[in-house]
C-alpha positions as CSV (number, residue, x, y, z in Angstrom):
1,X,133.8,-170.5,-4.0
2,X,131.6,-167.9,-2.4
3,X,129.0,-168.8,0.3
4,X,125.9,-169.1,-2.5
5,X,128.2,-172.0,-3.7
6,X,129.4,-173.3,0.0
7,X,125.4,-173.1,0.8
8,X,124.7,-175.1,-2.2
9,X,127.2,-177.5,-1.3
10,X,125.6,-177.8,2.7
11,X,122.1,-178.2,1.2
12,X,123.5,-181.1,-1.3
13,X,124.8,-182.8,2.1
14,X,122.0,-182.7,3.8
15,X,119.9,-183.5,1.3
16,X,122.0,-186.5,0.6
17,X,122.0,-187.5,4.4
18,X,118.4,-187.7,4.6
19,X,118.8,-190.2,1.6
20,X,120.6,-192.1,4.5
21,X,123.7,-192.2,2.1
22,X,126.0,-190.7,4.4
23,X,129.2,-192.1,2.3
24,X,128.5,-189.4,0.2
25,X,127.6,-186.8,2.3
26,X,130.5,-187.7,4.3
27,X,133.0,-187.1,1.4
28,X,131.3,-184.1,0.4
29,X,131.5,-182.5,3.8
30,X,135.1,-183.8,4.1
31,X,136.0,-181.5,0.9
32,X,133.8,-178.6,1.6
33,X,136.5,-178.9,5.2
34,X,139.1,-178.5,3.2
35,X,137.7,-175.7,1.6
36,X,136.8,-173.7,4.4
37,X,140.5,-173.5,5.6
38,X,141.6,-171.8,3.0
39,X,138.8,-169.9,3.0
40,X,137.3,-166.7,4.9
41,X,133.2,-168.1,5.4
42,X,130.6,-166.7,7.7
43,X,130.5,-167.9,10.9
44,X,127.2,-169.5,10.7
45,X,128.3,-171.0,7.8
46,X,131.4,-172.8,9.4
47,X,129.0,-174.1,12.4
48,X,126.6,-175.7,10.1
49,X,129.3,-177.2,8.3
50,X,130.5,-179.0,11.3
51,X,126.7,-179.9,12.5
52,X,126.3,-181.5,9.7
53,X,129.8,-183.4,9.9
54,X,129.0,-184.9,13.0
55,X,125.5,-185.5,12.6
56,X,126.6,-187.5,9.4
57,X,129.1,-189.3,11.3
58,X,127.1,-190.4,13.9
59,X,124.3,-191.7,11.9
60,X,126.5,-193.2,9.6
61,X,128.1,-195.0,12.8
62,X,124.4,-195.7,14.0
63,X,123.7,-197.4,10.6
64,X,126.8,-199.8,10.6
65,X,125.7,-200.6,14.7
66,X,121.8,-201.2,13.8
67,X,122.7,-203.9,10.8
68,X,125.5,-205.5,13.6
69,X,123.2,-205.5,16.4
70,X,120.4,-207.1,14.0
71,X,122.6,-210.2,13.1
72,X,123.6,-210.8,17.0
73,X,120.1,-210.4,17.8
74,X,119.1,-213.2,15.7
75,X,121.5,-215.7,17.0
76,X,121.4,-214.4,20.5
77,X,119.9,-212.5,23.6
78,X,122.5,-210.4,24.5
79,X,125.9,-208.8,23.7
80,X,128.8,-206.7,25.0
81,X,129.9,-203.4,24.3
82,X,133.2,-205.0,24.0
83,X,132.3,-207.8,22.0
84,X,129.6,-205.5,19.5
85,X,133.1,-203.1,19.1
86,X,135.6,-206.4,18.2
87,X,132.4,-207.4,16.0
88,X,132.0,-204.0,14.1
89,X,134.9,-203.9,11.5
90,X,133.6,-200.6,9.3
91,X,134.2,-198.2,12.2
92,X,136.8,-197.2,14.7
93,X,134.7,-196.6,18.0
94,X,135.6,-196.6,21.6
95,X,133.4,-198.4,24.0
96,X,131.8,-194.9,25.2
97,X,131.1,-193.6,22.3
98,X,129.1,-196.9,21.1
99,X,127.4,-196.9,24.0
100,X,126.2,-193.5,23.2
101,X,125.2,-194.3,20.0
102,X,123.3,-197.0,21.1
103,X,121.5,-195.0,23.8
104,X,120.6,-192.3,21.1
105,X,118.9,-195.4,18.8
106,X,116.9,-196.4,21.7
107,X,115.9,-193.0,22.9
108,X,114.8,-192.7,19.1
109,X,113.0,-195.5,18.9
110,X,115.3,-197.0,16.2
111,X,116.4,-199.9,18.3
112,X,114.2,-202.3,21.0
113,X,116.7,-203.4,23.8
114,X,117.9,-202.5,27.5
115,X,121.4,-201.6,28.5
116,X,122.4,-203.3,32.0
117,X,125.9,-202.8,33.1
118,X,127.7,-203.4,29.9
119,X,125.1,-205.6,28.0
120,X,123.1,-204.9,25.5
121,X,119.9,-207.1,26.4
122,X,117.4,-207.5,23.5
């Protein structure tokens, strides 16, 4: 694969991410990571690949977290990070990463709640 094709695939992954098709984007980025291992692409392209990969991973996690928080908040006024972590079976996250993802959702205005010690208060 040459640089032009690599860029095209990176753009395709970014488009998928903008459409919230994170699983599809993730598969494409995984394939590009495998191709990159055996190639000599420009540093900026590799940096962009890993940046998109990281962003895609985080956005997918946040989508899953939001789904579970929405469900929990309908029947409870709070949840601990440990309880939420145990509730989520689609992804494997440490509590510290779970907390960081929730903080990002709050900062972006995608989640209306507050964090008090180890609890998320709705």
